[in-house]
PyMOL Python script that loads the backbone (N, CA, C, O; Angstrom):
from pymol import cmd

cmd.read_pdbstr("""\
ATOM      1  N   MET A   1     120.174 116.786  98.939  1.00  0.00           N
ATOM      2  CA  MET A   1     119.444 115.595  99.300  1.00  0.00           C
ATOM      3  C   MET A   1     117.941 115.801  99.102  1.00  0.00           C
ATOM      4  O   MET A   1     117.256 114.907  98.606  1.00  0.00           O
ATOM      5  N   ALA A   2     117.426 116.965  99.485  1.00  0.00           N
ATOM      6  CA  ALA A   2     115.993 117.219  99.345  1.00  0.00           C
ATOM      7  C   ALA A   2     115.593 117.278  97.880  1.00  0.00           C
ATOM      8  O   ALA A   2     114.469 116.913  97.533  1.00  0.00           O
ATOM      9  N   ASP A   3     116.499 117.736  97.006  1.00  0.00           N
ATOM     10  CA  ASP A   3     116.185 117.802  95.582  1.00  0.00           C
ATOM     11  C   ASP A   3     116.000 116.415  94.984  1.00  0.00           C
ATOM     12  O   ASP A   3     115.313 116.262  93.974  1.00  0.00           O
ATOM     13  N   GLU A   4     116.600 115.412  95.593  1.00  0.00           N
ATOM     14  CA  GLU A   4     116.522 114.064  95.050  1.00  0.00           C
ATOM     15  C   GLU A   4     115.249 113.346  95.464  1.00  0.00           C
ATOM     16  O   GLU A   4     114.941 112.288  94.916  1.00  0.00           O
ATOM     17  N   HIS A   5     114.490 113.897  96.428  1.00  0.00           N
ATOM     18  CA  HIS A   5     113.267 113.246  96.887  1.00  0.00           C
ATOM     19  C   HIS A   5     112.198 113.325  95.810  1.00  0.00           C
ATOM     20  O   HIS A   5     112.056 114.349  95.142  1.00  0.00           O
ATOM     21  N   HIS A   6     111.459 112.261  95.646  1.00  0.00           N
ATOM     22  CA  HIS A   6     110.338 112.273  94.720  1.00  0.00           C
ATOM     23  C   HIS A   6     109.161 111.545  95.353  1.00  0.00           C
ATOM     24  O   HIS A   6     109.333 110.596  96.118  1.00  0.00           O
ATOM     25  N   ASP A   7     107.974 112.006  95.023  1.00  0.00           N
ATOM     26  CA  ASP A   7     106.773 111.404  95.584  1.00  0.00           C
ATOM     27  C   ASP A   7     106.294 110.291  94.663  1.00  0.00           C
ATOM     28  O   ASP A   7     105.649 110.550  93.647  1.00  0.00           O
ATOM     29  N   ASP A   8     106.607 109.064  95.018  1.00  0.00           N
ATOM     30  CA  ASP A   8     106.164 107.915  94.259  1.00  0.00           C
ATOM     31  C   ASP A   8     105.725 106.864  95.257  1.00  0.00           C
ATOM     32  O   ASP A   8     106.509 106.002  95.653  1.00  0.00           O
ATOM     33  N   HIS A   9     104.490 106.939  95.653  1.00  0.00           N
ATOM     34  CA  HIS A   9     103.997 106.044  96.688  1.00  0.00           C
ATOM     35  C   HIS A   9     103.118 104.943  96.132  1.00  0.00           C
ATOM     36  O   HIS A   9     102.452 104.241  96.893  1.00  0.00           O
ATOM     37  N   GLY A  10     103.103 104.781  94.831  1.00  0.00           N
ATOM     38  CA  GLY A  10     102.314 103.716  94.256  1.00  0.00           C
ATOM     39  C   GLY A  10     100.826 103.939  94.444  1.00  0.00           C
ATOM     40  O   GLY A  10     100.139 103.075  94.988  1.00  0.00           O
ATOM     41  N   ASN A  11     100.320 105.067  94.011  1.00  0.00           N
ATOM     42  CA  ASN A  11      98.917 105.417  94.194  1.00  0.00           C
ATOM     43  C   ASN A  11      98.072 104.639  93.181  1.00  0.00           C
ATOM     44  O   ASN A  11      97.577 105.205  92.207  1.00  0.00           O
ATOM     45  N   THR A  12      97.914 103.329  93.426  1.00  0.00           N
ATOM     46  CA  THR A  12      97.172 102.447  92.532  1.00  0.00           C
ATOM     47  C   THR A  12      96.140 101.668  93.329  1.00  0.00           C
ATOM     48  O   THR A  12      96.161 101.665  94.560  1.00  0.00           O
ATOM     49  N   VAL A  13      95.241 101.011  92.617  1.00  0.00           N
ATOM     50  CA  VAL A  13      94.205 100.218  93.271  1.00  0.00           C
ATOM     51  C   VAL A  13      94.823  99.119  94.125  1.00  0.00           C
ATOM     52  O   VAL A  13      94.407  98.905  95.263  1.00  0.00           O
ATOM     53  N   SER A  14      95.815  98.421  93.578  1.00  0.00           N
ATOM     54  CA  SER A  14      96.427  97.319  94.333  1.00  0.00           C
ATOM     55  C   SER A  14      97.169  97.826  95.570  1.00  0.00           C
ATOM     56  O   SER A  14      97.161  97.168  96.610  1.00  0.00           O
ATOM     57  N   ALA A  15      97.804  98.987  95.463  1.00  0.00           N
ATOM     58  CA  ALA A  15      98.522  99.535  96.618  1.00  0.00           C
ATOM     59  C   ALA A  15      97.546  99.961  97.713  1.00  0.00           C
ATOM     60  O   ALA A  15      97.800  99.722  98.894  1.00  0.00           O
ATOM     61  N   TRP A  16      96.440 100.585  97.336  1.00  0.00           N
ATOM     62  CA  TRP A  16      95.438 100.981  98.316  1.00  0.00           C
ATOM     63  C   TRP A  16      94.771  99.771  98.944  1.00  0.00           C
ATOM     64  O   TRP A  16      94.510  99.760 100.147  1.00  0.00           O
ATOM     65  N   PHE A  17      94.492  98.745  98.136  1.00  0.00           N
ATOM     66  CA  PHE A  17      93.921  97.513  98.678  1.00  0.00           C
ATOM     67  C   PHE A  17      94.848  96.924  99.737  1.00  0.00           C
ATOM     68  O   PHE A  17      94.398  96.548 100.819  1.00  0.00           O
ATOM     69  N   LEU A  18      96.125  96.844  99.429  1.00  0.00           N
ATOM     70  CA  LEU A  18      97.081  96.256 100.369  1.00  0.00           C
ATOM     71  C   LEU A  18      97.189  97.096 101.642  1.00  0.00           C
ATOM     72  O   LEU A  18      97.202  96.548 102.744  1.00  0.00           O
ATOM     73  N   THR A  19      97.263  98.383 101.502  1.00  0.00           N
ATOM     74  CA  THR A  19      97.376  99.267 102.666  1.00  0.00           C
ATOM     75  C   THR A  19      96.161  99.137 103.585  1.00  0.00           C
ATOM     76  O   THR A  19      96.301  98.928 104.790  1.00  0.00           O
ATOM     77  N   ILE A  20      94.983  99.263 103.008  1.00  0.00           N
ATOM     78  CA  ILE A  20      93.764  99.217 103.821  1.00  0.00           C
ATOM     79  C   ILE A  20      93.544  97.831 104.419  1.00  0.00           C
ATOM     80  O   ILE A  20      93.152  97.711 105.580  1.00  0.00           O
ATOM     81  N   SER A  21      93.793  96.787 103.636  1.00  0.00           N
ATOM     82  CA  SER A  21      93.571  95.438 104.156  1.00  0.00           C
ATOM     83  C   SER A  21      94.549  95.098 105.277  1.00  0.00           C
ATOM     84  O   SER A  21      94.175  94.413 106.229  1.00  0.00           O
ATOM     85  N   TRP A  22      95.789  95.562 105.184  1.00  0.00           N
ATOM     86  CA  TRP A  22      96.740  95.320 106.271  1.00  0.00           C
ATOM     87  C   TRP A  22      96.332  96.081 107.528  1.00  0.00           C
ATOM     88  O   TRP A  22      96.444  95.558 108.636  1.00  0.00           O
ATOM     89  N   ILE A  23      95.867  97.297 107.360  1.00  0.00           N
ATOM     90  CA  ILE A  23      95.404  98.062 108.524  1.00  0.00           C
ATOM     91  C   ILE A  23      94.257  97.334 109.211  1.00  0.00           C
ATOM     92  O   ILE A  23      94.229  97.226 110.437  1.00  0.00           O
ATOM     93  N   VAL A  24      93.313  96.837 108.422  1.00  0.00           N
ATOM     94  CA  VAL A  24      92.173  96.111 108.985  1.00  0.00           C
ATOM     95  C   VAL A  24      92.639  94.829 109.671  1.00  0.00           C
ATOM     96  O   VAL A  24      92.226  94.543 110.795  1.00  0.00           O
ATOM     97  N   ALA A  25      93.496  94.056 109.001  1.00  0.00           N
ATOM     98  CA  ALA A  25      93.946  92.779 109.566  1.00  0.00           C
ATOM     99  C   ALA A  25      94.666  92.980 110.895  1.00  0.00           C
ATOM    100  O   ALA A  25      94.386  92.274 111.864  1.00  0.00           O
ATOM    101  N   TRP A  26      95.580  93.926 110.948  1.00  0.00           N
ATOM    102  CA  TRP A  26      96.344  94.131 112.180  1.00  0.00           C
ATOM    103  C   TRP A  26      95.513  94.811 113.265  1.00  0.00           C
ATOM    104  O   TRP A  26      95.765  94.607 114.452  1.00  0.00           O
ATOM    105  N   THR A  27      94.532  95.611 112.872  1.00  0.00           N
ATOM    106  CA  THR A  27      93.637  96.210 113.869  1.00  0.00           C
ATOM    107  C   THR A  27      92.756  95.145 114.505  1.00  0.00           C
ATOM    108  O   THR A  27      92.556  95.147 115.720  1.00  0.00           O
ATOM    109  N   VAL A  28      92.231  94.241 113.694  1.00  0.00           N
ATOM    110  CA  VAL A  28      91.420  93.148 114.232  1.00  0.00           C
ATOM    111  C   VAL A  28      92.252  92.297 115.184  1.00  0.00           C
ATOM    112  O   VAL A  28      91.784  91.928 116.261  1.00  0.00           O
ATOM    113  N   ALA A  29      93.472  91.989 114.793  1.00  0.00           N
ATOM    114  CA  ALA A  29      94.344  91.189 115.664  1.00  0.00           C
ATOM    115  C   ALA A  29      94.642  91.934 116.960  1.00  0.00           C
ATOM    116  O   ALA A  29      94.641  91.334 118.035  1.00  0.00           O
ATOM    117  N   ALA A  30      94.892  93.220 116.868  1.00  0.00           N
ATOM    118  CA  ALA A  30      95.200  94.004 118.073  1.00  0.00           C
ATOM    119  C   ALA A  30      94.002  94.059 119.012  1.00  0.00           C
ATOM    120  O   ALA A  30      94.156  93.919 120.225  1.00  0.00           O
ATOM    121  N   VAL A  31      92.819  94.260 118.461  1.00  0.00           N
ATOM    122  CA  VAL A  31      91.611  94.294 119.296  1.00  0.00           C
ATOM    123  C   VAL A  31      91.382  92.932 119.950  1.00  0.00           C
ATOM    124  O   VAL A  31      91.011  92.852 121.121  1.00  0.00           O
ATOM    125  N   ALA A  32      91.604  91.867 119.186  1.00  0.00           N
ATOM    126  CA  ALA A  32      91.432  90.524 119.750  1.00  0.00           C
ATOM    127  C   ALA A  32      92.417  90.283 120.894  1.00  0.00           C
ATOM    128  O   ALA A  32      92.060  89.687 121.910  1.00  0.00           O
ATOM    129  N   ILE A  33      93.633  90.737 120.730  1.00  0.00           N
ATOM    130  CA  ILE A  33      94.643  90.576 121.789  1.00  0.00           C
ATOM    131  C   ILE A  33      94.248  91.393 123.018  1.00  0.00           C
ATOM    132  O   ILE A  33      94.345  90.911 124.146  1.00  0.00           O
ATOM    133  N   ILE A  34      93.805  92.622 122.796  1.00  0.00           N
ATOM    134  CA  ILE A  34      93.409  93.486 123.916  1.00  0.00           C
ATOM    135  C   ILE A  34      92.228  92.887 124.678  1.00  0.00           C
ATOM    136  O   ILE A  34      92.146  93.002 125.901  1.00  0.00           O
ATOM    137  N   LEU A  35      91.325  92.256 123.953  1.00  0.00           N
ATOM    138  CA  LEU A  35      90.146  91.674 124.589  1.00  0.00           C
ATOM    139  C   LEU A  35      90.418  90.309 125.218  1.00  0.00           C
ATOM    140  O   LEU A  35      89.490  89.634 125.663  1.00  0.00           O
ATOM    141  N   GLY A  36      91.661  89.909 125.257  1.00  0.00           N
ATOM    142  CA  GLY A  36      92.011  88.695 125.976  1.00  0.00           C
ATOM    143  C   GLY A  36      92.432  87.527 125.116  1.00  0.00           C
ATOM    144  O   GLY A  36      92.604  86.421 125.627  1.00  0.00           O
ATOM    145  N   GLY A  37      92.600  87.739 123.837  1.00  0.00           N
ATOM    146  CA  GLY A  37      93.050  86.656 122.961  1.00  0.00           C
ATOM    147  C   GLY A  37      94.515  86.356 123.177  1.00  0.00           C
ATOM    148  O   GLY A  37      95.246  87.143 123.778  1.00  0.00           O
ATOM    149  N   ALA A  38      94.930  85.218 122.685  1.00  0.00           N
ATOM    150  CA  ALA A  38      96.326  84.804 122.819  1.00  0.00           C
ATOM    151  C   ALA A  38      97.209  85.656 121.899  1.00  0.00           C
ATOM    152  O   ALA A  38      96.946  85.768 120.702  1.00  0.00           O
ATOM    153  N   LEU A  39      98.237  86.240 122.464  1.00  0.00           N
ATOM    154  CA  LEU A  39      99.127  87.137 121.720  1.00  0.00           C
ATOM    155  C   LEU A  39      99.761  86.435 120.527  1.00  0.00           C
ATOM    156  O   LEU A  39      99.706  86.939 119.405  1.00  0.00           O
ATOM    157  N   VAL A  40     100.359  85.278 120.765  1.00  0.00           N
ATOM    158  CA  VAL A  40     101.079  84.579 119.694  1.00  0.00           C
ATOM    159  C   VAL A  40     100.103  84.128 118.606  1.00  0.00           C
ATOM    160  O   VAL A  40     100.394  84.269 117.419  1.00  0.00           O
ATOM    161  N   MET A  41      98.961  83.593 118.998  1.00  0.00           N
ATOM    162  CA  MET A  41      98.002  83.103 118.015  1.00  0.00           C
ATOM    163  C   MET A  41      97.509  84.230 117.103  1.00  0.00           C
ATOM    164  O   MET A  41      97.506  84.073 115.883  1.00  0.00           O
ATOM    165  N   TRP A  42      97.095  85.361 117.674  1.00  0.00           N
ATOM    166  CA  TRP A  42      96.572  86.452 116.859  1.00  0.00           C
ATOM    167  C   TRP A  42      97.672  87.133 116.043  1.00  0.00           C
ATOM    168  O   TRP A  42      97.408  87.646 114.955  1.00  0.00           O
ATOM    169  N   THR A  43      98.886  87.140 116.554  1.00  0.00           N
ATOM    170  CA  THR A  43     100.003  87.679 115.776  1.00  0.00           C
ATOM    171  C   THR A  43     100.269  86.802 114.561  1.00  0.00           C
ATOM    172  O   THR A  43     100.496  87.309 113.462  1.00  0.00           O
ATOM    173  N   LEU A  44     100.242  85.488 114.757  1.00  0.00           N
ATOM    174  CA  LEU A  44     100.461  84.570 113.630  1.00  0.00           C
ATOM    175  C   LEU A  44      99.302  84.639 112.629  1.00  0.00           C
ATOM    176  O   LEU A  44      99.523  84.559 111.421  1.00  0.00           O
ATOM    177  N   ILE A  45      98.084  84.784 113.121  1.00  0.00           N
ATOM    178  CA  ILE A  45      96.937  84.938 112.213  1.00  0.00           C
ATOM    179  C   ILE A  45      97.103  86.201 111.370  1.00  0.00           C
ATOM    180  O   ILE A  45      96.932  86.160 110.152  1.00  0.00           O
ATOM    181  N   ALA A  46      97.433  87.313 112.006  1.00  0.00           N
ATOM    182  CA  ALA A  46      97.600  88.576 111.272  1.00  0.00           C
ATOM    183  C   ALA A  46      98.769  88.489 110.297  1.00  0.00           C
ATOM    184  O   ALA A  46      98.688  89.006 109.183  1.00  0.00           O
ATOM    185  N   LEU A  47      99.840  87.846 110.704  1.00  0.00           N
ATOM    186  CA  LEU A  47     100.993  87.698 109.810  1.00  0.00           C
ATOM    187  C   LEU A  47     100.644  86.839 108.606  1.00  0.00           C
ATOM    188  O   LEU A  47     100.978  87.185 107.473  1.00  0.00           O
ATOM    189  N   GLY A  48      99.974  85.723 108.848  1.00  0.00           N
ATOM    190  CA  GLY A  48      99.557  84.859 107.741  1.00  0.00           C
ATOM    191  C   GLY A  48      98.596  85.566 106.805  1.00  0.00           C
ATOM    192  O   GLY A  48      98.712  85.452 105.585  1.00  0.00           O
ATOM    193  N   LEU A  49      97.646  86.298 107.374  1.00  0.00           N
ATOM    194  CA  LEU A  49      96.702  87.053 106.558  1.00  0.00           C
ATOM    195  C   LEU A  49      97.419  88.149 105.763  1.00  0.00           C
ATOM    196  O   LEU A  49      97.047  88.427 104.623  1.00  0.00           O
ATOM    197  N   SER A  50      98.425  88.760 106.346  1.00  0.00           N
ATOM    198  CA  SER A  50      99.198  89.787 105.631  1.00  0.00           C
ATOM    199  C   SER A  50      99.886  89.208 104.409  1.00  0.00           C
ATOM    200  O   SER A  50      99.932  89.843 103.356  1.00  0.00           O
ATOM    201  N   VAL A  51     100.418  88.008 104.549  1.00  0.00           N
ATOM    202  CA  VAL A  51     101.083  87.355 103.416  1.00  0.00           C
ATOM    203  C   VAL A  51     100.062  87.045 102.324  1.00  0.00           C
ATOM    204  O   VAL A  51     100.317  87.290 101.145  1.00  0.00           O
ATOM    205  N   VAL A  52      98.922  86.513 102.708  1.00  0.00           N
ATOM    206  CA  VAL A  52      97.869  86.198 101.729  1.00  0.00           C
ATOM    207  C   VAL A  52      97.407  87.470 101.023  1.00  0.00           C
ATOM    208  O   VAL A  52      97.235  87.473  99.804  1.00  0.00           O
ATOM    209  N   LEU A  53      97.207  88.532 101.768  1.00  0.00           N
ATOM    210  CA  LEU A  53      96.765  89.794 101.166  1.00  0.00           C
ATOM    211  C   LEU A  53      97.828  90.383 100.245  1.00  0.00           C
ATOM    212  O   LEU A  53      97.497  91.008  99.237  1.00  0.00           O
ATOM    213  N   ALA A  54      99.092  90.191 100.579  1.00  0.00           N
ATOM    214  CA  ALA A  54     100.173  90.662  99.700  1.00  0.00           C
ATOM    215  C   ALA A  54     100.163  89.889  98.384  1.00  0.00           C
ATOM    216  O   ALA A  54     100.405  90.461  97.322  1.00  0.00           O
ATOM    217  N   VAL A  55      99.885  88.603  98.455  1.00  0.00           N
ATOM    218  CA  VAL A  55      99.791  87.797  97.231  1.00  0.00           C
ATOM    219  C   VAL A  55      98.605  88.272  96.388  1.00  0.00           C
ATOM    220  O   VAL A  55      98.717  88.397  95.168  1.00  0.00           O
ATOM    221  N   VAL A  56      97.482  88.534  97.032  1.00  0.00           N
ATOM    222  CA  VAL A  56      96.307  89.034  96.310  1.00  0.00           C
ATOM    223  C   VAL A  56      96.624  90.372  95.642  1.00  0.00           C
ATOM    224  O   VAL A  56      96.253  90.587  94.489  1.00  0.00           O
ATOM    225  N   ALA A  57      97.294  91.255  96.340  1.00  0.00           N
ATOM    226  CA  ALA A  57      97.671  92.551  95.758  1.00  0.00           C
ATOM    227  C   ALA A  57      98.631  92.355  94.583  1.00  0.00           C
ATOM    228  O   ALA A  57      98.553  93.084  93.595  1.00  0.00           O
ATOM    229  N   GLY A  58      99.526  91.387  94.682  1.00  0.00           N
ATOM    230  CA  GLY A  58     100.429  91.089  93.569  1.00  0.00           C
ATOM    231  C   GLY A  58      99.674  90.594  92.348  1.00  0.00           C
ATOM    232  O   GLY A  58      99.996  90.964  91.219  1.00  0.00           O
ATOM    233  N   VAL A  59      98.676  89.762  92.574  1.00  0.00           N
ATOM    234  CA  VAL A  59      97.836  89.293  91.462  1.00  0.00           C
ATOM    235  C   VAL A  59      97.064  90.463  90.861  1.00  0.00           C
ATOM    236  O   VAL A  59      96.911  90.556  89.643  1.00  0.00           O
ATOM    237  N   MET A  60      96.584  91.349  91.719  1.00  0.00           N
ATOM    238  CA  MET A  60      95.879  92.532  91.222  1.00  0.00           C
ATOM    239  C   MET A  60      96.787  93.365  90.318  1.00  0.00           C
ATOM    240  O   MET A  60      96.335  93.886  89.298  1.00  0.00           O
ATOM    241  N   LYS A  61      98.069  93.494  90.688  1.00  0.00           N
ATOM    242  CA  LYS A  61      99.011  94.233  89.851  1.00  0.00           C
ATOM    243  C   LYS A  61      99.170  93.557  88.497  1.00  0.00           C
ATOM    244  O   LYS A  61      99.218  94.221  87.461  1.00  0.00           O
ATOM    245  N   LYS A  62      99.253  92.233  88.514  1.00  0.00           N
ATOM    246  CA  LYS A  62      99.465  91.486  87.267  1.00  0.00           C
ATOM    247  C   LYS A  62      98.277  91.603  86.321  1.00  0.00           C
ATOM    248  O   LYS A  62      98.464  91.580  85.104  1.00  0.00           O
ATOM    249  N   VAL A  63      97.056  91.727  86.846  1.00  0.00           N
ATOM    250  CA  VAL A  63      95.884  91.828  85.978  1.00  0.00           C
ATOM    251  C   VAL A  63      95.587  93.261  85.562  1.00  0.00           C
ATOM    252  O   VAL A  63      94.582  93.515  84.899  1.00  0.00           O
ATOM    253  N   GLY A  64      96.446  94.202  85.940  1.00  0.00           N
ATOM    254  CA  GLY A  64      96.319  95.565  85.436  1.00  0.00           C
ATOM    255  C   GLY A  64      95.846  96.600  86.434  1.00  0.00           C
ATOM    256  O   GLY A  64      95.540  97.726  86.043  1.00  0.00           O
ATOM    257  N   LEU A  65      95.776  96.257  87.702  1.00  0.00           N
ATOM    258  CA  LEU A  65      95.341  97.230  88.693  1.00  0.00           C
ATOM    259  C   LEU A  65      96.514  97.871  89.430  1.00  0.00           C
ATOM    260  O   LEU A  65      96.334  98.492  90.478  1.00  0.00           O
ATOM    261  N   GLY A  66      97.698  97.718  88.883  1.00  0.00           N
ATOM    262  CA  GLY A  66      98.894  98.311  89.485  1.00  0.00           C
ATOM    263  C   GLY A  66      99.426  99.427  88.618  1.00  0.00           C
ATOM    264  O   GLY A  66      98.675 100.054  87.872  1.00  0.00           O
ATOM    265  N   ARG A  67     100.705  99.677  88.711  1.00  0.00           N
ATOM    266  CA  ARG A  67     101.360 100.743  87.962  1.00  0.00           C
ATOM    267  C   ARG A  67     101.311 100.436  86.465  1.00  0.00           C
ATOM    268  O   ARG A  67     101.600  99.315  86.044  1.00  0.00           O
ATOM    269  N   LYS A  68     100.947 101.433  85.672  1.00  0.00           N
ATOM    270  CA  LYS A  68     100.818 101.248  84.228  1.00  0.00           C
ATOM    271  C   LYS A  68     102.115 101.558  83.478  1.00  0.00           C
ATOM    272  O   LYS A  68     102.347 101.035  82.388  1.00  0.00           O
ATOM    273  N   GLU A  69     102.944 102.398  84.058  1.00  0.00           N
ATOM    274  CA  GLU A  69     104.211 102.752  83.421  1.00  0.00           C
ATOM    275  C   GLU A  69     105.341 102.501  84.422  1.00  0.00           C
ATOM    276  O   GLU A  69     105.084 102.356  85.617  1.00  0.00           O
ATOM    277  N   PRO A  70     106.570 102.448  83.952  1.00  0.00           N
ATOM    278  CA  PRO A  70     107.681 102.182  84.880  1.00  0.00           C
ATOM    279  C   PRO A  70     107.766 103.226  85.983  1.00  0.00           C
ATOM    280  O   PRO A  70     107.348 104.372  85.813  1.00  0.00           O
ATOM    281  N   ARG A  71     108.310 102.811  87.102  1.00  0.00           N
ATOM    282  CA  ARG A  71     108.485 103.703  88.253  1.00  0.00           C
ATOM    283  C   ARG A  71     109.395 104.866  87.869  1.00  0.00           C
ATOM    284  O   ARG A  71     110.472 104.647  87.314  1.00  0.00           O
ATOM    285  N   PRO A  72     108.976 106.102  88.159  1.00  0.00           N
ATOM    286  CA  PRO A  72     109.835 107.249  87.841  1.00  0.00           C
ATOM    287  C   PRO A  72     111.034 107.311  88.803  1.00  0.00           C
ATOM    288  O   PRO A  72     110.922 106.992  89.987  1.00  0.00           O
ATOM    289  N   TYR A  73     112.131 107.714  88.278  1.00  0.00           N
ATOM    290  CA  TYR A  73     113.345 107.849  89.078  1.00  0.00           C
ATOM    291  C   TYR A  73     113.794 109.302  89.071  1.00  0.00           C
ATOM    292  O   TYR A  73     113.607 109.997  88.073  1.00  0.00           O
ATOM    293  N   PRO A  74     114.377 109.771  90.155  1.00  0.00           N
ATOM    294  CA  PRO A  74     114.855 111.157  90.162  1.00  0.00           C
ATOM    295  C   PRO A  74     116.038 111.309  89.216  1.00  0.00           C
ATOM    296  O   PRO A  74     116.754 110.349  88.932  1.00  0.00           O
ATOM    297  N   GLN A  75     116.228 112.532  88.736  1.00  0.00           N
ATOM    298  CA  GLN A  75     117.355 112.808  87.847  1.00  0.00           C
ATOM    299  C   GLN A  75     118.666 112.607  88.585  1.00  0.00           C
ATOM    300  O   GLN A  75     118.763 112.825  89.793  1.00  0.00           O
ATOM    301  N   THR A  76     119.661 112.191  87.837  1.00  0.00           N
ATOM    302  CA  THR A  76     121.003 112.157  88.407  1.00  0.00           C
ATOM    303  C   THR A  76     121.538 113.585  88.425  1.00  0.00           C
ATOM    304  O   THR A  76     120.993 114.468  87.763  1.00  0.00           O
ATOM    305  N   ARG A  77     122.578 113.798  89.165  1.00  0.00           N
ATOM    306  CA  ARG A  77     123.177 115.137  89.231  1.00  0.00           C
ATOM    307  C   ARG A  77     123.636 115.582  87.847  1.00  0.00           C
ATOM    308  O   ARG A  77     123.465 116.744  87.481  1.00  0.00           O
ATOM    309  N   GLU A  78     124.212 114.676  87.087  1.00  0.00           N
ATOM    310  CA  GLU A  78     124.714 115.011  85.754  1.00  0.00           C
ATOM    311  C   GLU A  78     123.573 115.417  84.829  1.00  0.00           C
ATOM    312  O   GLU A  78     123.710 116.370  84.062  1.00  0.00           O
ATOM    313  N   ASP A  79     122.438 114.699  84.891  1.00  0.00           N
ATOM    314  CA  ASP A  79     121.286 115.060  84.062  1.00  0.00           C
ATOM    315  C   ASP A  79     120.738 116.429  84.450  1.00  0.00           C
ATOM    316  O   ASP A  79     120.383 117.231  83.586  1.00  0.00           O
ATOM    317  N   TRP A  80     120.670 116.689  85.752  1.00  0.00           N
ATOM    318  CA  TRP A  80     120.156 117.979  86.216  1.00  0.00           C
ATOM    319  C   TRP A  80     121.059 119.109  85.750  1.00  0.00           C
ATOM    320  O   TRP A  80     120.572 120.137  85.279  1.00  0.00           O
ATOM    321  N   GLU A  81     122.388 118.930  85.878  1.00  0.00           N
ATOM    322  CA  GLU A  81     123.326 119.970  85.449  1.00  0.00           C
ATOM    323  C   GLU A  81     123.234 120.196  83.945  1.00  0.00           C
ATOM    324  O   GLU A  81     123.308 121.336  83.486  1.00  0.00           O
ATOM    325  N   ALA A  82     123.076 119.126  83.175  1.00  0.00           N
ATOM    326  CA  ALA A  82     122.941 119.268  81.723  1.00  0.00           C
ATOM    327  C   ALA A  82     121.659 120.027  81.381  1.00  0.00           C
ATOM    328  O   ALA A  82     121.665 120.866  80.480  1.00  0.00           O
ATOM    329  N   ALA A  83     120.576 119.750  82.076  1.00  0.00           N
ATOM    330  CA  ALA A  83     119.323 120.468  81.829  1.00  0.00           C
ATOM    331  C   ALA A  83     119.454 121.938  82.195  1.00  0.00           C
ATOM    332  O   ALA A  83     118.891 122.793  81.512  1.00  0.00           O
ATOM    333  N   GLN A  84     120.190 122.251  83.266  1.00  0.00           N
ATOM    334  CA  GLN A  84     120.394 123.644  83.660  1.00  0.00           C
ATOM    335  C   GLN A  84     121.212 124.386  82.611  1.00  0.00           C
ATOM    336  O   GLN A  84     120.899 125.529  82.276  1.00  0.00           O
ATOM    337  N   LYS A  85     122.262 123.744  82.088  1.00  0.00           N
ATOM    338  CA  LYS A  85     123.069 124.377  81.045  1.00  0.00           C
ATOM    339  C   LYS A  85     122.239 124.608  79.784  1.00  0.00           C
ATOM    340  O   LYS A  85     122.356 125.646  79.132  1.00  0.00           O
ATOM    341  N   LEU A  86     121.403 123.632  79.452  1.00  0.00           N
ATOM    342  CA  LEU A  86     120.582 123.740  78.259  1.00  0.00           C
ATOM    343  C   LEU A  86     119.580 124.884  78.402  1.00  0.00           C
ATOM    344  O   LEU A  86     119.381 125.652  77.461  1.00  0.00           O
ATOM    345  N   SER A  87     118.953 125.001  79.563  1.00  0.00           N
ATOM    346  CA  SER A  87     117.977 126.072  79.758  1.00  0.00           C
ATOM    347  C   SER A  87     118.677 127.449  79.811  1.00  0.00           C
ATOM    348  O   SER A  87     118.112 128.449  79.369  1.00  0.00           O
ATOM    349  N   ALA A  88     119.893 127.491  80.347  1.00  0.00           N
ATOM    350  CA  ALA A  88     120.645 128.753  80.384  1.00  0.00           C
ATOM    351  C   ALA A  88     121.038 129.167  78.961  1.00  0.00           C
ATOM    352  O   ALA A  88     120.993 130.349  78.622  1.00  0.00           O
ATOM    353  N   THR A  89     121.415 128.208  78.146  1.00  0.00           N
ATOM    354  CA  THR A  89     121.786 128.477  76.758  1.00  0.00           C
ATOM    355  C   THR A  89     120.552 128.956  75.977  1.00  0.00           C
ATOM    356  O   THR A  89     120.646 129.877  75.166  1.00  0.00           O
ATOM    357  N   ALA A  90     119.422 128.338  76.222  1.00  0.00           N
ATOM    358  CA  ALA A  90     118.195 128.727  75.526  1.00  0.00           C
ATOM    359  C   ALA A  90     117.744 130.116  75.963  1.00  0.00           C
ATOM    360  O   ALA A  90     117.185 130.857  75.155  1.00  0.00           O
ATOM    361  N   ALA A  91     117.972 130.484  77.212  1.00  0.00           N
ATOM    362  CA  ALA A  91     117.573 131.796  77.718  1.00  0.00           C
ATOM    363  C   ALA A  91     118.447 132.891  77.094  1.00  0.00           C
ATOM    364  O   ALA A  91     117.963 134.001  76.874  1.00  0.00           O
ATOM    365  N   GLU A  92     119.700 132.609  76.808  1.00  0.00           N
ATOM    366  CA  GLU A  92     120.608 133.590  76.238  1.00  0.00           C
ATOM    367  C   GLU A  92     120.289 133.863  74.770  1.00  0.00           C
ATOM    368  O   GLU A  92     120.535 134.958  74.265  1.00  0.00           O
ATOM    369  N   ALA A  93     119.743 132.864  74.095  1.00  0.00           N
ATOM    370  CA  ALA A  93     119.486 132.996  72.642  1.00  0.00           C
ATOM    371  C   ALA A  93     118.247 133.754  72.319  1.00  0.00           C
ATOM    372  O   ALA A  93     117.921 133.933  71.146  1.00  0.00           O
TER     373      ALA A  93
END
""", "prot")
cmd.dss("prot")
cmd.show_as("cartoon", "prot")
cmd.util.cbc("prot")
cmd.orient("prot")
């Protein structure tokens, strides 16, 4: 199972924009709630802002600030075994 893990967290401008903007939006809402704001109102504001920011990040991806190549996928077991056999054969020669 651990061999199948791969680090693909979308380290792009649009992904960082979305991450940071969501942190800011929900932090502002949380501070407003703590300072006496209405829970439901600030939750709905943060949720609505999150949707808008997600749309903006999607547009950023479309204009070229997202992933440039397809998402990498981990090898299947069959591919890994074939690569091991190939490297073992090459080592013997």
